[in-house]
C-alpha positions as CSV (number, residue, x, y, z in Angstrom):
1,M,103.0,-146.9,-60.5
2,D,105.2,-149.7,-61.8
3,S,108.4,-149.1,-63.8
4,T,106.7,-149.6,-67.2
5,Q,104.1,-146.9,-66.3
6,Q,106.8,-144.6,-65.0
7,D,108.7,-145.0,-68.3
8,A,105.5,-144.3,-70.3
9,F,104.7,-141.2,-68.2
10,A,108.3,-139.9,-68.5
11,H,108.2,-140.4,-72.3
12,M,104.8,-138.6,-72.4
13,L,106.2,-135.6,-70.4
14,A,109.4,-135.4,-72.6
15,N,107.4,-135.6,-75.8
16,T,104.8,-133.1,-74.7
17,L,107.6,-130.7,-73.7
18,N,109.4,-131.3,-77.0
19,E,112.4,-132.9,-75.4
20,P,112.2,-136.6,-76.3
21,G,115.9,-137.1,-75.7
22,A,115.6,-135.9,-72.1
23,W,113.2,-138.6,-71.0
24,P,115.6,-140.0,-68.4
25,L,115.4,-136.6,-66.5
26,Y,111.6,-136.8,-66.6
27,R,111.9,-140.4,-65.3
28,K,113.7,-139.1,-62.3
29,Y,110.9,-136.6,-61.7
30,V,108.3,-139.3,-62.1
31,Q,110.1,-141.4,-59.5
32,R,110.4,-138.4,-57.1
33,Y,107.0,-136.6,-57.4
34,P,103.4,-137.8,-57.5
35,A,101.9,-138.1,-60.9
36,S,99.1,-135.7,-60.0
37,F,101.6,-133.0,-59.1
38,L,103.5,-133.4,-62.4
39,K,100.3,-133.5,-64.4
40,E,99.1,-130.3,-62.6
41,K,102.4,-128.5,-63.5
42,L,102.3,-129.8,-67.1
43,D,98.7,-128.6,-67.5
44,K,99.8,-125.1,-66.3
45,V,102.8,-125.1,-68.7
46,M,100.7,-126.1,-71.7
47,A,97.9,-123.6,-70.8
48,T,100.4,-120.7,-70.7
49,P,100.6,-118.7,-74.0
50,P,104.0,-119.0,-75.6
51,E,104.6,-115.3,-75.5
52,Q,104.5,-115.5,-71.7
53,I,107.3,-118.1,-71.5
54,T,110.7,-116.6,-71.6
55,T,112.7,-119.7,-72.4
56,N,110.8,-122.8,-73.4
57,R,108.1,-125.0,-72.0
58,A,110.5,-127.6,-70.6
59,A,112.4,-125.0,-68.7
60,F,109.2,-123.5,-67.4
61,F,108.0,-127.0,-66.3
62,I,111.3,-127.6,-64.4
63,F,111.1,-124.1,-62.8
64,L,107.6,-124.9,-61.5
65,I,108.7,-128.2,-60.0
66,K,111.7,-126.6,-58.3
67,Q,109.5,-123.8,-57.0
68,Y,107.7,-126.3,-54.8
69,D,110.7,-128.5,-53.8
70,P,112.2,-127.6,-50.4
71,R,115.6,-129.0,-51.5
72,Y,116.0,-126.0,-53.8
73,H,115.1,-123.5,-51.0
74,S,117.4,-124.7,-48.3
75,R,119.5,-122.1,-46.5
76,D,122.0,-124.7,-45.2
């Protein structure tokens, strides 16, 4: 994915999660994780009923990403 595609994907994530100003954060995620992984997590977030989300969709999306990233589970 070239940088233009990464920017477009990051903007799509930010807009879908109702955080258009946070697209630089989503750009980092796009650079770090495969698009298929991010799309899978986004689909899960968007399919979850709002009453089952305790904060907001963006926070739930980030939670799901961190859940599968070993850097957040290190015991060092």
